[in-house]
N, C-alpha and C positions, 0 to 999 in steps of 0.2 A: 504493501498501500503506501503512495506516494506522501502522505503526512510521515509515516514511522520512518521514509527515507528523509524524509527533510529534516527531520530532529536528528538524525544521526549525523546527514551535511550538518548541522548548526555545530555542534558536540566537537563532531572532528576539527573545523572552520578555527572555534575557539580555542582549540588546542595549538594554533599554528598561527594566534595572533602573537607575533613578534614584528621586531625592526630592524630593518638591514639599510641602515646608512639612511633613514629617515623615512621610511618607505614601509606600509604595512602588508605583510606579507601574504597575512588570509584575506585580506580585498581581491590582492593580488591575482592568486592562487584559485580563489573562490568558483570559477567557471569550470574549471580542469576536477574540482571537486569533486561538486553536485553531479558532475556528467558521469564521473568516477561511481559517485553511491547510485545514482539511478540507472545507470547503465552497462558499468563496468569500465576493464581495459584493454584496450587490444594492443597489447605490449611484445614487443621484440629485441632480440640482443641490437636488432638495426635501429630501434627508439633509443638505445641509449645513446648513439651520436649526438641526439639531442643536446647533451647535455656541455659538446664541446663547439657548440655558435650561439651565436648572437645574432641580430637583426643588425644590418649595417646603415645608421644614422651618418650615413658620412655625407648625404644629400643635405641633410638639416645643415652643415657649415654654407651652402651658398641662399638661402632662405633671405628672403629682401627684408624689408622692415613693412609693419602692417598694424595695425591695432588690435587684431585678432587671429592668431596659430587656430585653425581645426583640420582635426583627424578625419583620416574615414579607416578605420579598422580592417583589421583581414578575414571579413565576412565572406571570402569566397566570388568576389567582387558581383554581390547581387544585384540587377538593374534597377530593382524597385527600391534600394536604398540610398545608391547613385541617384534615386530621383529625387528623391529627399533630401540628400544632403546639397545637392548643387540649386535646388530653390531656396534654404535656407542663406547661404552662403553669397548667393546672388543678392537676397533683401539682407544682410548686414552691411554689405557694400567691400568696408576696409576690411579684407578678411584674405589671410592667405590658406588656402586647403591643400593639406598634405596625404595624400592616398599610403599608407603604411603596406600596403599591397604592393609598392616598388620598392620596398627597400627587401635588400635582399641578405640571406645569410652569409656571415662570414665566420672564419673559427678564429677560435678562442679558447682557449684555456689557461683553466684559474683556480688553484689550488688549494688559496683561501676560499674562493665559494662554493667549491666541491667540501671540502669539509664542514662549511659553517650547515650547507644543505643536508648535510649527510648529519650531523649533530640535530637540527630539527629533526628531519623525518625520522630517523630510524633511534635515535637517542631521549625523544618523546616518545608517552604511550600514547600512540593514537588506537584508539577500541574500533575493534571492527571489520579493519584494514588487513589483508595479506602481504605477503610478503613481495609480489609482485606487485601491489597496488601503492604499497611504500615508494617499489623502485621507480615507479611510474613520478609519482609527486618527487620523488628525490628529481628526479632527469627533469621535471618541469619547472622548478625550484632552483637549480642552476642555474638555466636558460636564461629566466630572471633575473639572476644575478647576473647574469653578463649581460644583461641587457644595460641594469640601471647602471651599473658601470661605464659603460656606452654613453649612455643621455645623461651619465654626469659631468663628461668631459667638456659639455655647449653651457653656454650663457643665454639660454632664450627672453629668458625676463629683461635684458639688456633691448629684445626687440619686440616686445608684445607685448599689449598692455592686460589683457585676456586669454585664454583656452577655452576652445570648446570642443568637445570630443562626439563624436556619433554615438557612441553609448561607453559610457566612463565603466561600467560592471564588468567589462572583458580585459582580458589581461593587458595587452599590449598599452591601449587607452587606461585602464588604469595605471601600470607606469607613470604614464605622463600628464594625465590629474598630479597623483602625488607627487610629480617633478616639481607641476607648479605650486601647488600648495606648499610643499617646503620653501615655495621663496615666498608665500604669499603675493600670488599671483591669483584671481578667481578664473575659478574655472566652472564651464557650463557644462552639459551633455544632453541632446534629445531622445526624444520618442521615435521610437520606429514604429508602434504596435499598440493596441490599444491595452493598457495595463488596469488591473484593478485588484486588489488581494484575495487571495483563494480562501476558503474558508474550510474545504472539504479536506478532497486531491489535491496536493499542492506541485506542480509541473514544476520546472526547471525555470518557468519565466518568470518566478516568484525573483529570480535572481537580481530583477530590476528593481525592485525596494529590500530586499534582504542585503543588499549590497550595495545601497545607495552611498557613493562617492562622490560625484562633486559638489561643492557650493552651492551650485545654481541647477534644476532641474526644469526645461521648457516642455510643459504637459503641453495634449492637444488643445483636451478642453479640458471644463470644471470638475466635470467626472474624475479624471483620474488624480486632480488635485485635492479634491472630496476624499479620494481613496486612499491616498496615500498620509492626510493628515490622520486617517481616523488609525493608519501602522505605527501612526507617533514619530511620522517627520514633520517640522516647523513646516507652516503654512507659509512664511517669509523665502525658505527656500524653494519653492513651488510656482515656477512662473506658466503662464498660462499663454503660449506663444501662437494656439492656430492650426490649423490643418495644414501639415507642411505640403502640399503640392498645389498648382495652379487648379481650382475647381470652383464652381459654382453649382448651387443647387441644381436640376432640371426638374422644373415642374411637370407631373402629370395631365396633359390634357385633352390626351381621347382615350376611350373602355384601353382598360389589359389584354389583351390576347390570350397571352399565356402559351403563344404556338413553340416559341423557341426559347431555350433555359438554358443558362450554364451555369455549370457546379463547380465550385470552388471546393476543393479534397483537401483536407488537414495534411498536417507535417506528416511525418515517417511513425510520427510515436502512436498516433492514431489512427494505424491503418486496420485496422481492425473494426473501428467505427467508419473508415470512408465503403471497407467490403459489403460492410452491413446496409448503407443509405444505397450501394450499388444493386445488391439483392430486393429492394424494398422499391427501386424505380422497374426492375425487371417484373417485379409483383404487380407495381404499379400499371404497367404497359399490357400485361395478359389482361386485367381486369377490366382497363379501358381501352379497348383496343378501337376504340371511335375518335377516342381523344388523339391526335395523332399529335404530338407535343413533340419538339428536337431536343434531342439532350446533349450538349455538349460540355467536356468535363477538362477543365483546367485544373492541372497537378500542380501540389505547392514545390518549391525547389528542391526540399528534400526527398523527393518518391522516386522510385523508380521506373520510369513508364513502360517498360516491358512485361512490368509485376501486373499492370493494367490496361495492358494492350486486349488481351485473352479475355479478360473479364466482361470486358464493358461491350464487344463487340455485339452482341445481344440489345444491349440500350442504349447505344449510342457511340461517341468519336471524341475522342482526345484529340484536344487545341496542340499542334506540335508546335507553333508558332511561339517567335519568341518577343510576344508582346507582352507588354506588363499591364498589369489589372487597366489602371487607366487609359489606356488605349482601346484595350478589349471592351470596358463598358464605353467609351464615347463613341465607340464605333455603330450605335444604333442597331446591333444586330439582335437583339437579346429580349426579352421581353420581361422575364423577371430571374432568378436564380434562386438556388440553393447552395447554402454553404453548413460546413464545418469547424467550429471552431476557430473562426479566422476573425481579421480582421475585414477582410472582404467583403463582409457584410453589409460593413457598415458604407465603402467605399460603392458599392452595386447601388444603395438608399441615393449619396449622393448624383448620381448621375440618372438615375430616375426607373432604375430598376429596380422593383421591389425583392426584397429577398427574402427568403423562408430559412429557417435552422433548421436543420436537424441536430437532436440531442436523446441521447441513449444512456446517459445517465452514468460514462464514465469519462466526465469532465465537467467543469463549471462553468456555464455559460454567464459572460459578462450582459449588465446591462442590454434592455430589449428597445430597438425603437418600436417596435409595433408587439404586439400579441403575435406571435409567425413562428411558434416554436412547434414541430410536429414530429413526434416518435413513432407513428406507426405507419400504413398505406392508407386507413381510415382517414387518418388526420392528416395527413398529405392530403387526398380529394379533395376534402372539406378546405383546406386553405388555399389552394389552387380554383376552387369555388369561389372565396370570397373574394380573389382577386379579379376573376373575372365580371365578377356580380358588383361590385364597389359604382356607386353612382354619385356619390359625392366627392370628387376627386379636387375639391376647393376646400375643405378639412383634410382630407388625407395630406395635403401638399403642405399645409400649413401645421401639421402636427409632426408630422416627421423632420421640415425645417427646423423645428422649434428643438426637437431631442437632435439631432444634429449634432447642432449650436454647442447644446452643452456637452454632449456625448469627444465629441473628436475637435471641436472648436472651427466648425464647419465656416463660419461667417467671419472669422476672426484673424486680423494679421497682425500683431503686438511685437514678434519678434526684433525688427531696426529698436522700437524705441523700447520696448523694456529692459534689452540687451546695454542699450547706454546708459540708461538710466541706474541700473542695477550694478554695473563697473565698479566696487567699493574698495577701500582702504582694508586690507584684511590683518595689515600689522595692528 
């Protein structure tokens, strides 16, 4: 159960709360640790070589002066992430963006770092961890020590007034965040998905608030701010920036046909739920042979298309293009959508594509835009029928737009104003 895994993660993390040259190691290694606890490790002898490399930050020597330094972490170059990153950088103006994916690995050997990491991981009683898991953490910690040493050679505080991380809860950007905090330079972080506080089964996503590092965090809307405050994060550290994409609410002006549907499947962890929905859709089509609704599946980036192609061939087709969610939803090709545990649900509503959420009790749903959850074929049929029979589109449009303003900050664009007003002296 994820709640038990989360408690185990918290316990182990507390034992790694040590200082290395002014950096809190527990905050840097948090992602590796929670992934280890939740999913285990795929560790081999080759993995040990990671202890003898660091990210090469030599490109930083050539960085120009700017008011803000912003970084994009190493997130497999996800196109949707760059969409957010570039949108906000353009809003801020005097900012220099650095893509950490462009930093190569360089060889590094430090006996001091190896000894420090060995004492931390193998001399500290870490419950629940096997020797193999400890070895994994040891290698990661040595690597991060190497990266810290490399970054400490620079004086970035003389070039920049503040630092903006795409996600400060992840290792490399956590290192940059702590680097600037050590030098009393204000640090900020962005939201890249809908965050809320999980109460039941706690997924890895909880890292967003449990490993909160930056001085200030840009929330999309008031919903995430309210959720984080309820967790205990100070309200004055939570800034409502608005939805970080070029988007305006598309109001429905004609009846909803429900003839073409795009289905947003969840990430790999929820593959079982994905297959449950596919089976449900197959059953729906058999029971409603006169309903010629066409189904198109948009896979989450973590999914292996080959595992789904055979499964959906009798139900619909997989969209294999490289379009982002925004590009797909703006294409005017879809009447409605189905979603599983994804922020694509909210984005769908923005572009005038009503969305229905599948729930099978294996995950917690965030706040809803409407009463749009279904758990069975019968409920799905009823929801589709309700969409087709909706006659007061003015009420629908107003209710949806107000909800989206609160949840994701749809009509809010505060990044440049708030950013400039919150640059403070942290000394």
